[in-house]
KOLDOGU-745431 format. One record per atom (N, C-alpha, C, O, CB): x, y, z; atom name; residue number from 1. Coordinates in steps of 0.2 Angstrom, whole numbers. Glycine has a CB too. Layout:
N
<px:X, py:Y, pz:Z, site:CA, pos:NUM>
...
This chain:
110
<px:-138, py:-20, pz:173, site:N, pos:1>
<px:-133, py:-15, pz:171, site:CA, pos:1>
<px:-128, py:-15, pz:177, site:C, pos:1>
<px:-122, py:-14, pz:176, site:O, pos:1>
<px:-136, py:-8, pz:170, site:CB, pos:1>
<px:-131, py:-15, pz:183, site:N, pos:2>
<px:-127, py:-14, pz:189, site:CA, pos:2>
<px:-122, py:-20, pz:190, site:C, pos:2>
<px:-116, py:-18, pz:192, site:O, pos:2>
<px:-131, py:-14, pz:196, site:CB, pos:2>
<px:-123, py:-26, pz:188, site:N, pos:3>
<px:-119, py:-31, pz:188, site:CA, pos:3>
<px:-113, py:-30, pz:183, site:C, pos:3>
<px:-107, py:-32, pz:185, site:O, pos:3>
<px:-122, py:-38, pz:187, site:CB, pos:3>
<px:-114, py:-27, pz:178, site:N, pos:4>
<px:-109, py:-26, pz:173, site:CA, pos:4>
<px:-104, py:-20, pz:176, site:C, pos:4>
<px:-98, py:-21, pz:175, site:O, pos:4>
<px:-111, py:-24, pz:166, site:CB, pos:4>
<px:-107, py:-15, pz:179, site:N, pos:5>
<px:-103, py:-10, pz:181, site:CA, pos:5>
<px:-99, py:-12, pz:187, site:C, pos:5>
<px:-93, py:-11, pz:187, site:O, pos:5>
<px:-107, py:-4, pz:184, site:CB, pos:5>
<px:-101, py:-16, pz:191, site:N, pos:6>
<px:-98, py:-19, pz:197, site:CA, pos:6>
<px:-92, py:-24, pz:195, site:C, pos:6>
<px:-87, py:-24, pz:198, site:O, pos:6>
<px:-102, py:-23, pz:202, site:CB, pos:6>
<px:-93, py:-28, pz:189, site:N, pos:7>
<px:-88, py:-32, pz:186, site:CA, pos:7>
<px:-82, py:-28, pz:184, site:C, pos:7>
<px:-77, py:-30, pz:185, site:O, pos:7>
<px:-91, py:-36, pz:181, site:CB, pos:7>
<px:-84, py:-22, pz:180, site:N, pos:8>
<px:-79, py:-18, pz:178, site:CA, pos:8>
<px:-74, py:-15, pz:184, site:C, pos:8>
<px:-68, py:-15, pz:183, site:O, pos:8>
<px:-81, py:-13, pz:173, site:CB, pos:8>
<px:-78, py:-13, pz:189, site:N, pos:9>
<px:-75, py:-10, pz:194, site:CA, pos:9>
<px:-70, py:-15, pz:198, site:C, pos:9>
<px:-64, py:-14, pz:200, site:O, pos:9>
<px:-80, py:-7, pz:199, site:CB, pos:9>
<px:-73, py:-21, pz:199, site:N, pos:10>
<px:-69, py:-26, pz:202, site:CA, pos:10>
<px:-63, py:-28, pz:198, site:C, pos:10>
<px:-57, py:-29, pz:201, site:O, pos:10>
<px:-73, py:-32, pz:203, site:CB, pos:10>
<px:-64, py:-28, pz:191, site:N, pos:11>
<px:-58, py:-30, pz:187, site:CA, pos:11>
<px:-53, py:-25, pz:187, site:C, pos:11>
<px:-47, py:-26, pz:187, site:O, pos:11>
<px:-60, py:-31, pz:180, site:CB, pos:11>
<px:-55, py:-18, pz:188, site:N, pos:12>
<px:-50, py:-13, pz:188, site:CA, pos:12>
<px:-46, py:-13, pz:194, site:C, pos:12>
<px:-40, py:-11, pz:195, site:O, pos:12>
<px:-54, py:-6, pz:187, site:CB, pos:12>
<px:-50, py:-14, pz:200, site:N, pos:13>
<px:-46, py:-14, pz:206, site:CA, pos:13>
<px:-42, py:-20, pz:208, site:C, pos:13>
<px:-38, py:-20, pz:213, site:O, pos:13>
<px:-52, py:-13, pz:212, site:CB, pos:13>
<px:-44, py:-26, pz:205, site:N, pos:14>
<px:-40, py:-32, pz:207, site:CA, pos:14>
<px:-35, py:-34, pz:201, site:C, pos:14>
<px:-32, py:-39, pz:202, site:O, pos:14>
<px:-45, py:-37, pz:208, site:CB, pos:14>
<px:-35, py:-31, pz:196, site:N, pos:15>
<px:-31, py:-34, pz:190, site:CA, pos:15>
<px:-24, py:-33, pz:192, site:C, pos:15>
<px:-22, py:-28, pz:195, site:O, pos:15>
<px:-32, py:-30, pz:184, site:CB, pos:15>
<px:-20, py:-38, pz:191, site:N, pos:16>
<px:-13, py:-38, pz:193, site:CA, pos:16>
<px:-9, py:-41, pz:187, site:C, pos:16>
<px:-6, py:-46, pz:187, site:O, pos:16>
<px:-11, py:-42, pz:199, site:CB, pos:16>
<px:-9, py:-37, pz:181, site:N, pos:17>
<px:-6, py:-40, pz:175, site:CA, pos:17>
<px:1, py:-36, pz:175, site:C, pos:17>
<px:1, py:-30, pz:176, site:O, pos:17>
<px:-10, py:-38, pz:169, site:CB, pos:17>
<px:6, py:-40, pz:173, site:N, pos:18>
<px:13, py:-37, pz:174, site:CA, pos:18>
<px:14, py:-31, pz:168, site:C, pos:18>
<px:17, py:-27, pz:169, site:O, pos:18>
<px:18, py:-42, pz:173, site:CB, pos:18>
<px:10, py:-32, pz:163, site:N, pos:19>
<px:11, py:-27, pz:157, site:CA, pos:19>
<px:6, py:-21, pz:158, site:C, pos:19>
<px:7, py:-16, pz:155, site:O, pos:19>
<px:9, py:-30, pz:150, site:CB, pos:19>
<px:2, py:-21, pz:163, site:N, pos:20>
<px:-3, py:-16, pz:164, site:CA, pos:20>
<px:0, py:-11, pz:169, site:C, pos:20>
<px:3, py:-13, pz:174, site:O, pos:20>
<px:-10, py:-19, pz:166, site:CB, pos:20>
<px:-2, py:-5, pz:169, site:N, pos:21>
<px:0, py:0, pz:174, site:CA, pos:21>
<px:-7, py:2, pz:177, site:C, pos:21>
<px:-12, py:4, pz:174, site:O, pos:21>
<px:3, py:6, pz:170, site:CB, pos:21>
<px:-7, py:1, pz:184, site:N, pos:22>
<px:-13, py:3, pz:188, site:CA, pos:22>
<px:-12, py:10, pz:191, site:C, pos:22>
<px:-7, py:10, pz:195, site:O, pos:22>
<px:-15, py:-3, pz:193, site:CB, pos:22>
<px:-16, py:14, pz:191, site:N, pos:23>
<px:-16, py:21, pz:194, site:CA, pos:23>
<px:-22, py:21, pz:199, site:C, pos:23>
<px:-28, py:20, pz:196, site:O, pos:23>
<px:-15, py:27, pz:189, site:CB, pos:23>
<px:-21, py:23, pz:205, site:N, pos:24>
<px:-27, py:24, pz:210, site:CA, pos:24>
<px:-26, py:31, pz:212, site:C, pos:24>
<px:-20, py:34, pz:213, site:O, pos:24>
<px:-27, py:19, pz:215, site:CB, pos:24>
<px:-32, py:34, pz:214, site:N, pos:25>
<px:-31, py:41, pz:216, site:CA, pos:25>
<px:-38, py:43, pz:221, site:C, pos:25>
<px:-43, py:39, pz:220, site:O, pos:25>
<px:-31, py:46, pz:211, site:CB, pos:25>
<px:-37, py:48, pz:225, site:N, pos:26>
<px:-43, py:50, pz:229, site:CA, pos:26>
<px:-42, py:58, pz:229, site:C, pos:26>
<px:-36, py:60, pz:228, site:O, pos:26>
<px:-43, py:47, pz:236, site:CB, pos:26>
<px:-47, py:61, pz:230, site:N, pos:27>
<px:-47, py:69, pz:230, site:CA, pos:27>
<px:-53, py:71, pz:234, site:C, pos:27>
<px:-58, py:68, pz:235, site:O, pos:27>
<px:-46, py:72, pz:223, site:CB, pos:27>
<px:-53, py:78, pz:235, site:N, pos:28>
<px:-58, py:81, pz:238, site:CA, pos:28>
<px:-59, py:88, pz:235, site:C, pos:28>
<px:-54, py:91, pz:233, site:O, pos:28>
<px:-58, py:82, pz:246, site:CB, pos:28>
<px:-65, py:91, pz:234, site:N, pos:29>
<px:-65, py:98, pz:232, site:CA, pos:29>
<px:-72, py:101, pz:235, site:C, pos:29>
<px:-76, py:98, pz:237, site:O, pos:29>
<px:-66, py:98, pz:224, site:CB, pos:29>
<px:-72, py:108, pz:234, site:N, pos:30>
<px:-78, py:112, pz:237, site:CA, pos:30>
<px:-80, py:117, pz:231, site:C, pos:30>
<px:-75, py:120, pz:229, site:O, pos:30>
<px:-76, py:115, pz:243, site:CB, pos:30>
<px:-86, py:117, pz:230, site:N, pos:31>
<px:-89, py:122, pz:225, site:CA, pos:31>
<px:-90, py:128, pz:229, site:C, pos:31>
<px:-95, py:128, pz:233, site:O, pos:31>
<px:-95, py:119, pz:221, site:CB, pos:31>
<px:-87, py:133, pz:228, site:N, pos:32>
<px:-88, py:139, pz:232, site:CA, pos:32>
<px:-95, py:143, pz:231, site:C, pos:32>
<px:-97, py:146, pz:235, site:O, pos:32>
<px:-82, py:144, pz:231, site:CB, pos:32>
<px:-97, py:142, pz:225, site:N, pos:33>
<px:-104, py:145, pz:223, site:CA, pos:33>
<px:-110, py:141, pz:226, site:C, pos:33>
<px:-114, py:144, pz:229, site:O, pos:33>
<px:-105, py:146, pz:216, site:CB, pos:33>
<px:-110, py:134, pz:225, site:N, pos:34>
<px:-115, py:130, pz:228, site:CA, pos:34>
<px:-114, py:128, pz:235, site:C, pos:34>
<px:-119, py:125, pz:238, site:O, pos:34>
<px:-117, py:125, pz:223, site:CB, pos:34>
<px:-108, py:128, pz:237, site:N, pos:35>
<px:-107, py:126, pz:244, site:CA, pos:35>
<px:-107, py:118, pz:244, site:C, pos:35>
<px:-110, py:115, pz:249, site:O, pos:35>
<px:-111, py:129, pz:249, site:CB, pos:35>
<px:-106, py:115, pz:239, site:N, pos:36>
<px:-106, py:107, pz:239, site:CA, pos:36>
<px:-99, py:105, pz:240, site:C, pos:36>
<px:-94, py:107, pz:236, site:O, pos:36>
<px:-109, py:105, pz:232, site:CB, pos:36>
<px:-98, py:100, pz:244, site:N, pos:37>
<px:-92, py:97, pz:246, site:CA, pos:37>
<px:-92, py:90, pz:242, site:C, pos:37>
<px:-97, py:87, pz:242, site:O, pos:37>
<px:-90, py:96, pz:253, site:CB, pos:37>
<px:-86, py:88, pz:239, site:N, pos:38>
<px:-86, py:82, pz:235, site:CA, pos:38>
<px:-80, py:78, pz:237, site:C, pos:38>
<px:-74, py:81, pz:239, site:O, pos:38>
<px:-86, py:83, pz:228, site:CB, pos:38>
<px:-80, py:71, pz:238, site:N, pos:39>
<px:-75, py:67, pz:239, site:CA, pos:39>
<px:-75, py:62, pz:233, site:C, pos:39>
<px:-81, py:59, pz:231, site:O, pos:39>
<px:-75, py:63, pz:246, site:CB, pos:39>
<px:-70, py:61, pz:230, site:N, pos:40>
<px:-70, py:56, pz:224, site:CA, pos:40>
<px:-64, py:51, pz:225, site:C, pos:40>
<px:-58, py:53, pz:227, site:O, pos:40>
<px:-69, py:60, pz:217, site:CB, pos:40>
<px:-65, py:45, pz:222, site:N, pos:41>
<px:-59, py:40, pz:221, site:CA, pos:41>
<px:-60, py:37, pz:215, site:C, pos:41>
<px:-65, py:36, pz:212, site:O, pos:41>
<px:-60, py:35, pz:227, site:CB, pos:41>
<px:-54, py:35, pz:212, site:N, pos:42>
<px:-55, py:31, pz:206, site:CA, pos:42>
<px:-48, py:27, pz:205, site:C, pos:42>
<px:-44, py:27, pz:209, site:O, pos:42>
<px:-55, py:36, pz:200, site:CB, pos:42>
<px:-49, py:23, pz:199, site:N, pos:43>
<px:-43, py:19, pz:197, site:CA, pos:43>
<px:-43, py:18, pz:190, site:C, pos:43>
<px:-49, py:19, pz:187, site:O, pos:43>
<px:-43, py:12, pz:201, site:CB, pos:43>
<px:-38, py:17, pz:187, site:N, pos:44>
<px:-37, py:16, pz:180, site:CA, pos:44>
<px:-32, py:11, pz:178, site:C, pos:44>
<px:-27, py:10, pz:182, site:O, pos:44>
<px:-36, py:22, pz:176, site:CB, pos:44>
<px:-33, py:7, pz:173, site:N, pos:45>
<px:-28, py:2, pz:171, site:CA, pos:45>
<px:-26, py:3, pz:164, site:C, pos:45>
<px:-31, py:4, pz:159, site:O, pos:45>
<px:-32, py:-5, pz:171, site:CB, pos:45>
<px:-20, py:4, pz:162, site:N, pos:46>
<px:-17, py:5, pz:156, site:CA, pos:46>
<px:-13, py:-1, pz:153, site:C, pos:46>
<px:-9, py:-3, pz:157, site:O, pos:46>
<px:-13, py:12, pz:156, site:CB, pos:46>
<px:-15, py:-3, pz:147, site:N, pos:47>
<px:-11, py:-8, pz:144, site:CA, pos:47>
<px:-10, py:-6, pz:137, site:C, pos:47>
<px:-14, py:-6, pz:133, site:O, pos:47>
<px:-15, py:-15, pz:145, site:CB, pos:47>
<px:-4, py:-5, pz:136, site:N, pos:48>
<px:-2, py:-2, pz:129, site:CA, pos:48>
<px:-6, py:4, pz:127, site:C, pos:48>
<px:-5, py:9, pz:131, site:O, pos:48>
<px:-4, py:-8, pz:124, site:CB, pos:48>
<px:-10, py:4, pz:122, site:N, pos:49>
<px:-13, py:11, pz:120, site:CA, pos:49>
<px:-20, py:11, pz:123, site:C, pos:49>
<px:-23, py:17, pz:122, site:O, pos:49>
<px:-14, py:11, pz:112, site:CB, pos:49>
<px:-22, py:6, pz:127, site:N, pos:50>
<px:-29, py:6, pz:130, site:CA, pos:50>
<px:-29, py:8, pz:137, site:C, pos:50>
<px:-25, py:5, pz:141, site:O, pos:50>
<px:-32, py:0, pz:129, site:CB, pos:50>
<px:-33, py:13, pz:139, site:N, pos:51>
<px:-34, py:14, pz:146, site:CA, pos:51>
<px:-41, py:14, pz:148, site:C, pos:51>
<px:-45, py:17, pz:145, site:O, pos:51>
<px:-31, py:21, pz:148, site:CB, pos:51>
<px:-43, py:11, pz:153, site:N, pos:52>
<px:-50, py:10, pz:156, site:CA, pos:52>
<px:-50, py:13, pz:163, site:C, pos:52>
<px:-46, py:10, pz:167, site:O, pos:52>
<px:-53, py:3, pz:155, site:CB, pos:52>
<px:-54, py:17, pz:165, site:N, pos:53>
<px:-54, py:20, pz:172, site:CA, pos:53>
<px:-61, py:21, pz:174, site:C, pos:53>
<px:-66, py:21, pz:170, site:O, pos:53>
<px:-51, py:27, pz:172, site:CB, pos:53>
<px:-62, py:21, pz:181, site:N, pos:54>
<px:-68, py:23, pz:184, site:CA, pos:54>
<px:-67, py:27, pz:190, site:C, pos:54>
<px:-62, py:27, pz:193, site:O, pos:54>
<px:-71, py:16, pz:186, site:CB, pos:54>
<px:-72, py:31, pz:191, site:N, pos:55>
<px:-72, py:36, pz:197, site:CA, pos:55>
<px:-79, py:36, pz:200, site:C, pos:55>
<px:-84, py:36, pz:197, site:O, pos:55>
<px:-70, py:43, pz:194, site:CB, pos:55>
<px:-78, py:36, pz:207, site:N, pos:56>
<px:-84, py:37, pz:211, site:CA, pos:56>
<px:-84, py:43, pz:215, site:C, pos:56>
<px:-79, py:45, pz:217, site:O, pos:56>
<px:-85, py:31, pz:216, site:CB, pos:56>
<px:-90, py:47, pz:215, site:N, pos:57>
<px:-90, py:53, pz:218, site:CA, pos:57>
<px:-96, py:53, pz:224, site:C, pos:57>
<px:-101, py:51, pz:222, site:O, pos:57>
<px:-92, py:59, pz:213, site:CB, pos:57>
<px:-94, py:56, pz:229, site:N, pos:58>
<px:-99, py:57, pz:235, site:CA, pos:58>
<px:-99, py:65, pz:236, site:C, pos:58>
<px:-94, py:68, pz:236, site:O, pos:58>
<px:-98, py:53, pz:241, site:CB, pos:58>
<px:-106, py:67, pz:237, site:N, pos:59>
<px:-106, py:74, pz:239, site:CA, pos:59>
<px:-110, py:76, pz:245, site:C, pos:59>
<px:-114, py:71, pz:248, site:O, pos:59>
<px:-110, py:78, pz:233, site:CB, pos:59>
<px:-109, py:81, pz:248, site:N, pos:60>
<px:-112, py:83, pz:254, site:CA, pos:60>
<px:-114, py:91, pz:254, site:C, pos:60>
<px:-109, py:95, pz:251, site:O, pos:60>
<px:-108, py:81, pz:261, site:CB, pos:60>
<px:-119, py:93, pz:257, site:N, pos:61>
<px:-121, py:100, pz:257, site:CA, pos:61>
<px:-122, py:102, pz:264, site:C, pos:61>
<px:-123, py:98, pz:269, site:O, pos:61>
<px:-127, py:102, pz:253, site:CB, pos:61>
<px:-122, py:109, pz:265, site:N, pos:62>
<px:-124, py:111, pz:272, site:CA, pos:62>
<px:-131, py:109, pz:275, site:C, pos:62>
<px:-132, py:107, pz:280, site:O, pos:62>
<px:-123, py:119, pz:273, site:CB, pos:62>
<px:-135, py:109, pz:270, site:N, pos:63>
<px:-142, py:106, pz:272, site:CA, pos:63>
<px:-142, py:99, pz:274, site:C, pos:63>
<px:-147, py:97, pz:278, site:O, pos:63>
<px:-147, py:108, pz:266, site:CB, pos:63>
<px:-138, py:95, pz:271, site:N, pos:64>
<px:-138, py:88, pz:273, site:CA, pos:64>
<px:-133, py:87, pz:279, site:C, pos:64>
<px:-131, py:81, pz:280, site:O, pos:64>
<px:-135, py:84, pz:267, site:CB, pos:64>
<px:-131, py:92, pz:283, site:N, pos:65>
<px:-127, py:92, pz:289, site:CA, pos:65>
<px:-120, py:88, pz:287, site:C, pos:65>
<px:-117, py:85, pz:291, site:O, pos:65>
<px:-130, py:88, pz:294, site:CB, pos:65>
<px:-118, py:90, pz:281, site:N, pos:66>
<px:-111, py:87, pz:279, site:CA, pos:66>
<px:-111, py:80, pz:279, site:C, pos:66>
<px:-105, py:77, pz:279, site:O, pos:66>
<px:-106, py:90, pz:283, site:CB, pos:66>
<px:-116, py:76, pz:278, site:N, pos:67>
<px:-116, py:69, pz:277, site:CA, pos:67>
<px:-115, py:67, pz:270, site:C, pos:67>
<px:-119, py:70, pz:265, site:O, pos:67>
<px:-123, py:66, pz:280, site:CB, pos:67>
<px:-110, py:64, pz:268, site:N, pos:68>
<px:-109, py:62, pz:261, site:CA, pos:68>
<px:-113, py:56, pz:259, site:C, pos:68>
<px:-114, py:51, pz:262, site:O, pos:68>
<px:-101, py:60, pz:261, site:CB, pos:68>
<px:-116, py:57, pz:253, site:N, pos:69>
<px:-120, py:52, pz:249, site:CA, pos:69>
<px:-117, py:51, pz:243, site:C, pos:69>
<px:-115, py:56, pz:239, site:O, pos:69>
<px:-127, py:55, pz:249, site:CB, pos:69>
<px:-117, py:45, pz:241, site:N, pos:70>
<px:-115, py:43, pz:234, site:CA, pos:70>
<px:-119, py:47, pz:229, site:C, pos:70>
<px:-125, py:47, pz:229, site:O, pos:70>
<px:-115, py:35, pz:233, site:CB, pos:70>
<px:-115, py:50, pz:224, site:N, pos:71>
<px:-119, py:54, pz:219, site:CA, pos:71>
<px:-118, py:53, pz:212, site:C, pos:71>
<px:-122, py:54, pz:208, site:O, pos:71>
<px:-117, py:61, pz:220, site:CB, pos:71>
<px:-112, py:50, pz:210, site:N, pos:72>
<px:-111, py:49, pz:203, site:CA, pos:72>
<px:-105, py:44, pz:202, site:C, pos:72>
<px:-101, py:42, pz:207, site:O, pos:72>
<px:-109, py:55, pz:200, site:CB, pos:72>
<px:-105, py:41, pz:196, site:N, pos:73>
<px:-99, py:36, pz:194, site:CA, pos:73>
<px:-98, py:37, pz:187, site:C, pos:73>
<px:-103, py:39, pz:183, site:O, pos:73>
<px:-101, py:29, pz:196, site:CB, pos:73>
<px:-92, py:37, pz:185, site:N, pos:74>
<px:-90, py:37, pz:178, site:CA, pos:74>
<px:-86, py:32, pz:176, site:C, pos:74>
<px:-81, py:30, pz:180, site:O, pos:74>
<px:-88, py:44, pz:176, site:CB, pos:74>
<px:-86, py:29, pz:170, site:N, pos:75>
<px:-82, py:25, pz:167, site:CA, pos:75>
<px:-79, py:28, pz:160, site:C, pos:75>
<px:-83, py:30, pz:156, site:O, pos:75>
<px:-85, py:18, pz:166, site:CB, pos:75>
<px:-73, py:28, pz:160, site:N, pos:76>
<px:-69, py:31, pz:154, site:CA, pos:76>
<px:-65, py:26, pz:151, site:C, pos:76>
<px:-62, py:22, pz:154, site:O, pos:76>
<px:-65, py:37, pz:156, site:CB, pos:76>
<px:-65, py:26, pz:144, site:N, pos:77>
<px:-61, py:22, pz:140, site:CA, pos:77>
<px:-57, py:27, pz:135, site:C, pos:77>
<px:-60, py:31, pz:131, site:O, pos:77>
<px:-65, py:17, pz:136, site:CB, pos:77>
<px:-50, py:26, pz:135, site:N, pos:78>
<px:-46, py:30, pz:130, site:CA, pos:78>
<px:-42, py:25, pz:126, site:C, pos:78>
<px:-39, py:20, pz:129, site:O, pos:78>
<px:-41, py:35, pz:134, site:CB, pos:78>
<px:-41, py:27, pz:120, site:N, pos:79>
<px:-37, py:23, pz:115, site:CA, pos:79>
<px:-32, py:28, pz:112, site:C, pos:79>
<px:-34, py:32, pz:108, site:O, pos:79>
<px:-41, py:19, pz:111, site:CB, pos:79>
<px:-26, py:27, pz:113, site:N, pos:80>
<px:-21, py:31, pz:109, site:CA, pos:80>
<px:-19, py:28, pz:102, site:C, pos:80>
<px:-16, py:23, pz:101, site:O, pos:80>
<px:-14, py:31, pz:113, site:CB, pos:80>
<px:-23, py:31, pz:97, site:N, pos:81>
<px:-22, py:29, pz:90, site:CA, pos:81>
<px:-15, py:30, pz:88, site:C, pos:81>
<px:-12, py:26, pz:85, site:O, pos:81>
<px:-27, py:33, pz:86, site:CB, pos:81>
<px:-12, py:36, pz:89, site:N, pos:82>
<px:-5, py:38, pz:88, site:CA, pos:82>
<px:-3, py:42, pz:94, site:C, pos:82>
<px:-7, py:43, pz:98, site:O, pos:82>
<px:-5, py:42, pz:81, site:CB, pos:82>
<px:4, py:43, pz:94, site:N, pos:83>
<px:6, py:48, pz:100, site:CA, pos:83>
<px:2, py:54, pz:100, site:C, pos:83>
<px:2, py:58, pz:105, site:O, pos:83>
<px:13, py:49, pz:99, site:CB, pos:83>
<px:-1, py:57, pz:95, site:N, pos:84>
<px:-4, py:63, pz:94, site:CA, pos:84>
<px:-11, py:63, pz:94, site:C, pos:84>
<px:-15, py:68, pz:94, site:O, pos:84>
<px:-1, py:67, pz:89, site:CB, pos:84>
<px:-14, py:57, pz:94, site:N, pos:85>
<px:-22, py:57, pz:93, site:CA, pos:85>
<px:-24, py:51, pz:98, site:C, pos:85>
<px:-22, py:46, pz:98, site:O, pos:85>
<px:-24, py:55, pz:86, site:CB, pos:85>
<px:-29, py:54, pz:102, site:N, pos:86>
<px:-32, py:49, pz:107, site:CA, pos:86>
<px:-40, py:49, pz:106, site:C, pos:86>
<px:-43, py:54, pz:106, site:O, pos:86>
<px:-30, py:51, pz:115, site:CB, pos:86>
<px:-43, py:43, pz:105, site:N, pos:87>
<px:-50, py:43, pz:105, site:CA, pos:87>
<px:-52, py:41, pz:112, site:C, pos:87>
<px:-49, py:37, pz:115, site:O, pos:87>
<px:-52, py:37, pz:99, site:CB, pos:87>
<px:-58, py:44, pz:114, site:N, pos:88>
<px:-61, py:42, pz:120, site:CA, pos:88>
<px:-68, py:42, pz:121, site:C, pos:88>
<px:-72, py:44, pz:116, site:O, pos:88>
<px:-58, py:48, pz:125, site:CB, pos:88>
<px:-70, py:38, pz:126, site:N, pos:89>
<px:-78, py:38, pz:127, site:CA, pos:89>
<px:-78, py:38, pz:135, site:C, pos:89>
<px:-75, py:35, pz:139, site:O, pos:89>
<px:-80, py:31, pz:125, site:CB, pos:89>
<px:-83, py:43, pz:137, site:N, pos:90>
<px:-84, py:44, pz:144, site:CA, pos:90>
<px:-91, py:43, pz:145, site:C, pos:90>
<px:-96, py:45, pz:142, site:O, pos:90>
<px:-82, py:52, pz:146, site:CB, pos:90>
<px:-92, py:38, pz:150, site:N, pos:91>
<px:-99, py:36, pz:152, site:CA, pos:91>
<px:-101, py:39, pz:159, site:C, pos:91>
<px:-97, py:37, pz:164, site:O, pos:91>
<px:-100, py:29, pz:152, site:CB, pos:91>
<px:-106, py:42, pz:160, site:N, pos:92>
<px:-108, py:45, pz:167, site:CA, pos:92>
<px:-114, py:41, pz:169, site:C, pos:92>
<px:-119, py:40, pz:165, site:O, pos:92>
<px:-109, py:53, pz:167, site:CB, pos:92>
<px:-114, py:40, pz:176, site:N, pos:93>
<px:-120, py:36, pz:179, site:CA, pos:93>
<px:-122, py:40, pz:185, site:C, pos:93>
<px:-118, py:43, pz:188, site:O, pos:93>
<px:-118, py:29, pz:181, site:CB, pos:93>
<px:-128, py:40, pz:187, site:N, pos:94>
<px:-131, py:44, pz:193, site:CA, pos:94>
<px:-130, py:39, pz:199, site:C, pos:94>
<px:-127, py:34, pz:199, site:O, pos:94>
<px:-138, py:46, pz:192, site:CB, pos:94>
<px:-133, py:41, pz:204, site:N, pos:95>
<px:-132, py:38, pz:211, site:CA, pos:95>
<px:-136, py:31, pz:211, site:C, pos:95>
<px:-134, py:26, pz:215, site:O, pos:95>
<px:-135, py:42, pz:216, site:CB, pos:95>
<px:-141, py:30, pz:206, site:N, pos:96>
<px:-144, py:24, pz:205, site:CA, pos:96>
<px:-141, py:19, pz:200, site:C, pos:96>
<px:-144, py:14, pz:198, site:O, pos:96>
<px:-151, py:25, pz:204, site:CB, pos:96>
<px:-135, py:21, pz:198, site:N, pos:97>
<px:-131, py:17, pz:192, site:CA, pos:97>
<px:-135, py:17, pz:186, site:C, pos:97>
<px:-135, py:13, pz:182, site:O, pos:97>
<px:-130, py:10, pz:194, site:CB, pos:97>
<px:-139, py:23, pz:185, site:N, pos:98>
<px:-143, py:23, pz:178, site:CA, pos:98>
<px:-139, py:28, pz:174, site:C, pos:98>
<px:-136, py:33, pz:176, site:O, pos:98>
<px:-150, py:26, pz:179, site:CB, pos:98>
<px:-138, py:26, pz:168, site:N, pos:99>
<px:-133, py:30, pz:163, site:CA, pos:99>
<px:-136, py:37, pz:162, site:C, pos:99>
<px:-142, py:38, pz:160, site:O, pos:99>
<px:-132, py:26, pz:157, site:CB, pos:99>
<px:-132, py:42, pz:163, site:N, pos:100>
<px:-134, py:49, pz:162, site:CA, pos:100>
<px:-132, py:51, pz:155, site:C, pos:100>
<px:-137, py:54, pz:151, site:O, pos:100>
<px:-131, py:54, pz:167, site:CB, pos:100>
<px:-126, py:50, pz:153, site:N, pos:101>
<px:-124, py:52, pz:146, site:CA, pos:101>
<px:-118, py:49, pz:144, site:C, pos:101>
<px:-114, py:46, pz:148, site:O, pos:101>
<px:-123, py:60, pz:145, site:CB, pos:101>
<px:-116, py:48, pz:138, site:N, pos:102>
<px:-110, py:46, pz:135, site:CA, pos:102>
<px:-107, py:51, pz:130, site:C, pos:102>
<px:-111, py:54, pz:126, site:O, pos:102>
<px:-111, py:39, pz:131, site:CB, pos:102>
<px:-101, py:52, pz:131, site:N, pos:103>
<px:-98, py:57, pz:127, site:CA, pos:103>
<px:-92, py:53, pz:123, site:C, pos:103>
<px:-88, py:50, pz:126, site:O, pos:103>
<px:-95, py:63, pz:131, site:CB, pos:103>
<px:-92, py:54, pz:116, site:N, pos:104>
<px:-86, py:51, pz:112, site:CA, pos:104>
<px:-83, py:57, pz:109, site:C, pos:104>
<px:-86, py:62, pz:107, site:O, pos:104>
<px:-89, py:46, pz:107, site:CB, pos:104>
<px:-76, py:56, pz:108, site:N, pos:105>
<px:-72, py:62, pz:105, site:CA, pos:105>
<px:-65, py:60, pz:103, site:C, pos:105>
<px:-63, py:54, pz:104, site:O, pos:105>
<px:-72, py:68, pz:109, site:CB, pos:105>
<px:-61, py:64, pz:101, site:N, pos:106>
<px:-54, py:64, pz:99, site:CA, pos:106>
<px:-51, py:69, pz:102, site:C, pos:106>
<px:-53, py:75, pz:102, site:O, pos:106>
<px:-53, py:63, pz:92, site:CB, pos:106>
<px:-45, py:68, pz:105, site:N, pos:107>
<px:-40, py:73, pz:107, site:CA, pos:107>
<px:-34, py:73, pz:102, site:C, pos:107>
<px:-31, py:68, pz:101, site:O, pos:107>
<px:-38, py:72, pz:115, site:CB, pos:107>
<px:-32, py:79, pz:100, site:N, pos:108>
<px:-26, py:80, pz:96, site:CA, pos:108>
<px:-21, py:84, pz:100, site:C, pos:108>
<px:-22, py:89, pz:102, site:O, pos:108>
<px:-28, py:84, pz:90, site:CB, pos:108>
<px:-15, py:81, pz:100, site:N, pos:109>
<px:-10, py:84, pz:104, site:CA, pos:109>
<px:-5, py:88, pz:99, site:C, pos:109>
<px:-4, py:85, pz:94, site:O, pos:109>
<px:-6, py:79, pz:108, site:CB, pos:109>
<px:-3, py:93, pz:101, site:N, pos:110>
<px:2, py:97, pz:97, site:CA, pos:110>
<px:9, py:98, pz:100, site:C, pos:110>
<px:13, py:101, pz:97, site:O, pos:110>
<px:-1, py:104, pz:96, site:CB, pos:110>
């Protein structure tokens, strides 16, 4: 499974298709209740109605002396069926690249 995940990530980060739109981002956040700090980075590739994205998250707590450790990854696929309907699938993986859950659904825009 790890080799498939790495292949998708590599494809997302290195794809240079003129018709595709590539978006990259980084961010940081702090949960005030649990005192967990997070750093995340991701990228997505959009071509027509299809968008494929991935995000990596590292977390740190006070008990860990604020050392960041890889904690999660997600791979998301969105397909714009019409301008008002988007079908999506979100896949979450843990720090060992084991699948935690998959969510499928539809978004309706008004």
